[in-house]
LUMFI-829839 format. One record per residue (C-alpha): residue number from 1; residue in three letters; z, y, x. Coordinates in steps of 0.25 Angstrom, whole numbers, plus 2048, in hexadecimal, padded with zeros to 3 digits. Each point is the difference from the previous one (the first is absolute). Layout:
<torkols>
{num->NUM, residu->ala, Z->Z, Y->Y, X->X};
...
</torkols>
This chain:
<torkols>
{num->1, residu->met, Z->796, Y->4A1, X->539};
{num->2, residu->asn, Z->7FD, Y->80E, X->7FC};
{num->3, residu->gly, Z->7FB, Y->806, X->80F};
{num->4, residu->gly, Z->804, Y->7FD, X->80D};
{num->5, residu->leu, Z->7FC, Y->7F7, X->80B};
{num->6, residu->ile, Z->803, Y->7F1, X->802};
{num->7, residu->glu, Z->7FA, Y->7FB, X->80D};
{num->8, residu->asn, Z->802, Y->7F4, X->809};
{num->9, residu->cys, Z->805, Y->7F6, X->7F7};
{num->10, residu->gln, Z->7FF, Y->7F2, X->7FC};
{num->11, residu->asn, Z->804, Y->7F8, X->7F5};
{num->12, residu->lys, Z->801, Y->7F0, X->802};
{num->13, residu->gly, Z->808, Y->7FE, X->7F4};
{num->14, residu->thr, Z->7FC, Y->7F9, X->7F3};
{num->15, residu->leu, Z->800, Y->808, X->7F3};
{num->16, residu->asp, Z->7FF, Y->7FB, X->7F2};
{num->17, residu->ala, Z->801, Y->80C, X->7F7};
{num->18, residu->asn, Z->7F9, Y->806, X->7F3};
{num->19, residu->met, Z->7F8, Y->80D, X->800};
{num->20, residu->tyr, Z->7FC, Y->80A, X->80B};
{num->21, residu->thr, Z->804, Y->7F7, X->80C};
{num->22, residu->gly, Z->7FB, Y->801, X->80E};
{num->23, residu->gly, Z->804, Y->7FB, X->80E};
{num->24, residu->ile, Z->804, Y->80E, X->805};
{num->25, residu->val, Z->800, Y->809, X->7F3};
{num->26, residu->gly, Z->800, Y->7FD, X->7F1};
{num->27, residu->val, Z->7FC, Y->80D, X->7FA};
{num->28, residu->met, Z->7FB, Y->80B, X->809};
{num->29, residu->glu, Z->7FC, Y->80E, X->7FB};
{num->30, residu->gly, Z->7FE, Y->808, X->80D};
{num->31, residu->gly, Z->803, Y->7FE, X->80E};
{num->32, residu->thr, Z->7FA, Y->7F7, X->80B};
{num->33, residu->val, Z->803, Y->7F1, X->804};
{num->34, residu->lys, Z->7FA, Y->7FF, X->80E};
{num->35, residu->cys, Z->7FF, Y->7F4, X->80A};
{num->36, residu->cys, Z->808, Y->7F6, X->7F7};
{num->37, residu->val, Z->7FE, Y->7F1, X->7FD};
{num->38, residu->asn, Z->804, Y->7F6, X->7F5};
{num->39, residu->asn, Z->801, Y->7F2, X->805};
{num->40, residu->gly, Z->808, Y->7FC, X->7F4};
{num->41, residu->asn, Z->7FA, Y->7F8, X->7F3};
{num->42, residu->leu, Z->801, Y->809, X->7F4};
{num->43, residu->lys, Z->800, Y->7FC, X->7F1};
{num->44, residu->gly, Z->800, Y->809, X->7F4};
{num->45, residu->ala, Z->7FB, Y->803, X->7F1};
{num->46, residu->thr, Z->7F8, Y->80D, X->803};
{num->47, residu->glu, Z->7FC, Y->809, X->80B};
{num->48, residu->leu, Z->803, Y->7F8, X->80C};
{num->49, residu->gly, Z->7FC, Y->804, X->80E};
{num->50, residu->gly, Z->803, Y->7FB, X->80E};
{num->51, residu->ile, Z->803, Y->80E, X->804};
{num->52, residu->val, Z->803, Y->808, X->7F3};
{num->53, residu->gly, Z->7FF, Y->7FD, X->7F2};
{num->54, residu->gln, Z->7FC, Y->80D, X->7F9};
{num->55, residu->gly, Z->7FA, Y->80B, X->807};
{num->56, residu->ala, Z->7FF, Y->80E, X->7FA};
{num->57, residu->ala, Z->800, Y->80F, X->802};
{num->58, residu->asn, Z->7FA, Y->804, X->80E};
{num->59, residu->gly, Z->807, Y->7F5, X->808};
{num->60, residu->asn, Z->7FA, Y->7F7, X->80A};
{num->61, residu->val, Z->801, Y->7F3, X->807};
{num->62, residu->glu, Z->7F9, Y->7FE, X->80E};
{num->63, residu->tyr, Z->800, Y->7F7, X->80C};
{num->64, residu->cys, Z->807, Y->7F6, X->7FA};
{num->65, residu->tyr, Z->7FD, Y->7F0, X->7FD};
{num->66, residu->asn, Z->804, Y->7F4, X->7F7};
{num->67, residu->thr, Z->801, Y->7F1, X->803};
{num->68, residu->gly, Z->808, Y->7FC, X->7F4};
{num->69, residu->glu, Z->7FC, Y->7F9, X->7F5};
{num->70, residu->ile, Z->7FF, Y->809, X->7F2};
{num->71, residu->thr, Z->803, Y->7F9, X->7F4};
{num->72, residu->cys, Z->7FD, Y->809, X->7F4};
{num->73, residu->ile, Z->804, Y->7F9, X->7F3};
{num->74, residu->gly, Z->7FB, Y->80B, X->7F8};
{num->75, residu->phe, Z->7F6, Y->80C, X->803};
{num->76, residu->gly, Z->7FC, Y->809, X->80C};
{num->77, residu->gly, Z->804, Y->7F8, X->80D};
{num->78, residu->gly, Z->7FA, Y->803, X->80E};
{num->79, residu->gly, Z->803, Y->7FD, X->80F};
{num->80, residu->ile, Z->804, Y->80E, X->803};
{num->81, residu->gly, Z->801, Y->808, X->7F3};
{num->82, residu->gly, Z->802, Y->7FA, X->7F1};
{num->83, residu->ala, Z->7FA, Y->80D, X->7F9};
{num->84, residu->leu, Z->7FC, Y->80D, X->805};
{num->85, residu->tyr, Z->800, Y->80E, X->7F7};
{num->86, residu->asp, Z->7FD, Y->80F, X->803};
{num->87, residu->thr, Z->7FC, Y->803, X->80D};
{num->88, residu->phe, Z->807, Y->7F4, X->807};
{num->89, residu->lys, Z->7FA, Y->7FB, X->80D};
{num->90, residu->ile, Z->800, Y->7F3, X->807};
{num->91, residu->glu, Z->7FA, Y->801, X->80E};
{num->92, residu->asn, Z->7FE, Y->7F8, X->80D};
{num->93, residu->cys, Z->807, Y->7F3, X->7FB};
{num->94, residu->tyr, Z->7FC, Y->7F2, X->7FF};
{num->95, residu->ser, Z->806, Y->7F3, X->7F9};
{num->96, residu->thr, Z->800, Y->7F1, X->802};
{num->97, residu->gly, Z->809, Y->7FC, X->7F5};
{num->98, residu->ala, Z->7FB, Y->7F7, X->7F5};
{num->99, residu->val, Z->800, Y->809, X->7F3};
{num->100, residu->ser, Z->800, Y->7FA, X->7F2};
{num->101, residu->gly, Z->802, Y->805, X->7F2};
{num->102, residu->glu, Z->7FB, Y->803, X->7F2};
{num->103, residu->ser, Z->7F6, Y->80A, X->7FB};
{num->104, residu->ser, Z->800, Y->80B, X->7F6};
{num->105, residu->pro, Z->7F7, Y->80B, X->7FB};
{num->106, residu->trp, Z->80C, Y->80A, X->801};
{num->107, residu->met, Z->807, Y->7FB, X->80D};
{num->108, residu->gly, Z->7F4, Y->7FA, X->809};
{num->109, residu->ser, Z->7FE, Y->7F3, X->806};
{num->110, residu->pro, Z->807, Y->7FB, X->80E};
{num->111, residu->his, Z->7F8, Y->804, X->80C};
{num->112, residu->ala, Z->802, Y->7FE, X->80F};
{num->113, residu->ile, Z->804, Y->80F, X->803};
{num->114, residu->ile, Z->803, Y->806, X->7F2};
{num->115, residu->ser, Z->7FD, Y->7FC, X->7F1};
{num->116, residu->asp, Z->7F6, Y->808, X->7FA};
{num->117, residu->ala, Z->809, Y->808, X->7F6};
{num->118, residu->gly, Z->803, Y->80F, X->803};
{num->119, residu->thr, Z->7F8, Y->80B, X->807};
{num->120, residu->gly, Z->805, Y->800, X->80E};
{num->121, residu->thr, Z->7F7, Y->7FE, X->80C};
{num->122, residu->val, Z->7FF, Y->7F5, X->80B};
{num->123, residu->ser, Z->7F9, Y->803, X->80D};
{num->124, residu->asn, Z->7FE, Y->7F9, X->80E};
{num->125, residu->cys, Z->807, Y->7F3, X->7FA};
{num->126, residu->tyr, Z->7FE, Y->7F2, X->803};
{num->127, residu->phe, Z->804, Y->7F1, X->7FB};
{num->128, residu->val, Z->7FE, Y->7F1, X->805};
{num->129, residu->gln, Z->7F8, Y->7FB, X->7F3};
{num->130, residu->glu, Z->802, Y->7F1, X->804};
{num->131, residu->leu, Z->810, Y->804, X->800};
{num->132, residu->ala, Z->800, Y->80A, X->7F5};
{num->133, residu->ser, Z->7FA, Y->7F7, X->7F6};
{num->134, residu->val, Z->7FB, Y->80C, X->7F9};
{num->135, residu->asp, Z->7F6, Y->80B, X->804};
{num->136, residu->asp, Z->801, Y->80F, X->7FF};
{num->137, residu->asp, Z->7F4, Y->809, X->7FE};
{num->138, residu->lys, Z->808, Y->80C, X->805};
{num->139, residu->ala, Z->802, Y->7F9, X->80E};
{num->140, residu->thr, Z->7F8, Y->7F8, X->80A};
{num->141, residu->ala, Z->801, Y->7F2, X->801};
{num->142, residu->lys, Z->802, Y->7FA, X->80D};
{num->143, residu->thr, Z->801, Y->7F2, X->807};
{num->144, residu->ala, Z->80D, Y->7FD, X->807};
{num->145, residu->glu, Z->7F8, Y->800, X->80E};
{num->146, residu->glu, Z->7FA, Y->80D, X->7FD};
{num->147, residu->met, Z->80E, Y->807, X->7FE};
{num->148, residu->lys, Z->805, Y->7FA, X->80D};
{num->149, residu->ser, Z->7F4, Y->808, X->808};
{num->150, residu->ala, Z->802, Y->80D, X->808};
{num->151, residu->asp, Z->7F6, Y->807, X->7F8};
{num->152, residu->met, Z->809, Y->7FD, X->7F4};
{num->153, residu->leu, Z->80C, Y->807, X->805};
{num->154, residu->ala, Z->7F7, Y->80D, X->803};
{num->155, residu->thr, Z->7FC, Y->7FF, X->7F2};
{num->156, residu->leu, Z->80D, Y->7FE, X->7FA};
{num->157, residu->asn, Z->806, Y->80C, X->808};
{num->158, residu->gly, Z->7F5, Y->809, X->7FA};
{num->159, residu->thr, Z->7FA, Y->80C, X->807};
{num->160, residu->gly, Z->80C, Y->808, X->805};
{num->161, residu->gly, Z->802, Y->7F9, X->80C};
{num->162, residu->asn, Z->80D, Y->7F9, X->7FB};
{num->163, residu->asn, Z->805, Y->7F4, X->806};
{num->164, residu->tyr, Z->809, Y->7FB, X->7F5};
{num->165, residu->phe, Z->7FA, Y->7F2, X->7FF};
{num->166, residu->val, Z->7FF, Y->7F8, X->80C};
{num->167, residu->ala, Z->7FC, Y->7F1, X->805};
{num->168, residu->asp, Z->80A, Y->7F5, X->7FC};
{num->169, residu->ser, Z->802, Y->7FC, X->80F};
{num->170, residu->lys, Z->80D, Y->7FA, X->7FD};
{num->171, residu->asn, Z->7FA, Y->7F7, X->7F4};
{num->172, residu->ile, Z->80A, Y->805, X->7F6};
{num->173, residu->asn, Z->7F5, Y->801, X->7F5};
{num->174, residu->asn, Z->7F6, Y->7F6, X->804};
{num->175, residu->gly, Z->7F8, Y->808, X->808};
{num->176, residu->leu, Z->7FE, Y->80A, X->7F6};
{num->177, residu->pro, Z->802, Y->810, X->802};
{num->178, residu->val, Z->80F, Y->803, X->801};
{num->179, residu->leu, Z->806, Y->80E, X->800};
{num->180, residu->tyr, Z->803, Y->807, X->80D};
{num->181, residu->trp, Z->810, Y->7FF, X->7FF};
{num->182, residu->gln, Z->800, Y->7F1, X->7FD};
{num->183, residu->ala, Z->7FA, Y->7FE, X->80D};
{num->184, residu->lys, Z->80A, Y->808, X->808};
{num->185, residu->thr, Z->809, Y->7F3, X->803};
{num->186, residu->thr, Z->802, Y->802, X->80E};
{num->187, residu->thr, Z->80E, Y->805, X->806};
{num->188, residu->gly, Z->802, Y->7FD, X->80D};
{num->189, residu->ile, Z->80B, Y->7F7, X->7FF};
{num->190, residu->lys, Z->7FE, Y->7F5, X->80B};
{num->191, residu->met, Z->80D, Y->7F8, X->7FE};
{num->192, residu->leu, Z->80D, Y->801, X->7FA};
{num->193, residu->glu, Z->80D, Y->803, X->807};
{num->194, residu->asp, Z->80B, Y->803, X->7F8};
{num->195, residu->asn, Z->809, Y->80B, X->807};
{num->196, residu->val, Z->809, Y->80B, X->7FD};
{num->197, residu->gln, Z->7F9, Y->80D, X->806};
{num->198, residu->phe, Z->802, Y->806, X->7F3};
{num->199, residu->asp, Z->80B, Y->801, X->7F5};
{num->200, residu->leu, Z->7FD, Y->7FA, X->7F3};
{num->201, residu->thr, Z->808, Y->800, X->7F4};
{num->202, residu->ile, Z->7FC, Y->7F8, X->7F3};
{num->203, residu->asp, Z->806, Y->802, X->7F2};
{num->204, residu->gly, Z->7F9, Y->7F7, X->7F5};
{num->205, residu->asn, Z->7F1, Y->803, X->802};
{num->206, residu->thr, Z->803, Y->80D, X->807};
{num->207, residu->val, Z->7FD, Y->801, X->80F};
{num->208, residu->ser, Z->805, Y->80C, X->809};
{num->209, residu->ser, Z->7FF, Y->802, X->80E};
{num->210, residu->asn, Z->805, Y->80C, X->80A};
{num->211, residu->lys, Z->7F0, Y->800, X->805};
{num->212, residu->asn, Z->7F3, Y->800, X->7F9};
{num->213, residu->val, Z->7FC, Y->7F2, X->7FE};
{num->214, residu->ser, Z->7F3, Y->7FA, X->7FC};
{num->215, residu->val, Z->801, Y->7F4, X->7F6};
{num->216, residu->tyr, Z->7F6, Y->7F4, X->800};
{num->217, residu->thr, Z->7FD, Y->7F4, X->7F9};
{num->218, residu->leu, Z->7FF, Y->7F3, X->807};
{num->219, residu->asp, Z->7F1, Y->800, X->800};
{num->220, residu->gly, Z->800, Y->80D, X->807};
{num->221, residu->arg, Z->7FE, Y->80A, X->7F4};
{num->222, residu->gln, Z->808, Y->80D, X->802};
{num->223, residu->val, Z->807, Y->803, X->7F2};
{num->224, residu->ala, Z->80A, Y->80C, X->804};
{num->225, residu->thr, Z->805, Y->809, X->809};
{num->226, residu->gly, Z->80C, Y->809, X->801};
{num->227, residu->phe, Z->80F, Y->801, X->802};
{num->228, residu->arg, Z->804, Y->7FB, X->7F3};
{num->229, residu->met, Z->7F7, Y->7F6, X->7F7};
{num->230, residu->thr, Z->802, Y->7F7, X->7F4};
{num->231, residu->leu, Z->7F9, Y->7F2, X->801};
{num->232, residu->gly, Z->7FC, Y->7F6, X->7F7};
{num->233, residu->lys, Z->804, Y->7F2, X->802};
{num->234, residu->gly, Z->7FB, Y->7F9, X->80D};
{num->235, residu->thr, Z->800, Y->7FF, X->80F};
{num->236, residu->tyr, Z->7FB, Y->80D, X->808};
{num->237, residu->ile, Z->7FF, Y->804, X->80F};
{num->238, residu->leu, Z->806, Y->80D, X->803};
{num->239, residu->lys, Z->7FC, Y->808, X->80D};
{num->240, residu->ala, Z->806, Y->80C, X->807};
{num->241, residu->asp, Z->7FF, Y->805, X->80D};
{num->242, residu->gly, Z->7FB, Y->7F3, X->806};
{num->243, residu->gly, Z->80B, Y->7F8, X->7F8};
{num->244, residu->val, Z->7FD, Y->7F6, X->7F7};
{num->245, residu->arg, Z->808, Y->7FA, X->7F4};
{num->246, residu->lys, Z->7FE, Y->7F5, X->7F6};
{num->247, residu->val, Z->806, Y->803, X->7F2};
{num->248, residu->ser, Z->801, Y->7F8, X->7F4};
{num->249, residu->ile, Z->802, Y->806, X->7F2};
{num->250, residu->arg, Z->804, Y->7F6, X->7F5};
</torkols>
């Protein structure tokens, strides 16, 4: 990544790689990763992080968190960033994932947020020490119960009046803070009645309609809207003008 923005993204997949491995970005030289989460377990050799493997130049990671296990078989592992360089910043993030790895005078030791390699900066970041298994002098250790408090939400969101982190009211993260977009799961679907109030054409995994259609997963999460959409495999609820259709893509 050499610039731009990655926002509101989530990784749940397991990664087994070599150098410069991250749950969201491998190598990041500029740009911003914002409001992203890694839940997948990661394994790699050097510069391995829950969000970014190697961060350099003037890039930044903000309002992100990691719950995945970070296993660095080499050097430079961290719950959020593997290693930082230049003026790279990690701000307003937290990690609960267990971090393990080897130590090196050049590539640093594994830590809860970032390894101690490089020259980047970390501010307003936190970790649950009993879960992370390692410490981090660039961040603040909290207990799981402290992380669940309303005060902790205000602290994570910083001083700008943001509400990126919200309470885990649906228990999708064991009561720990989640991102605002994760909490938006209600859709107004009360019941499912398959009817034909709008035309629908399916060609492979491309769905077309004569009306603007909103697409939801079965758990009520909106994933697309429009007149023509390409969907992954799965079963979806489509709504348009009061009509509801159920569609399975195989």
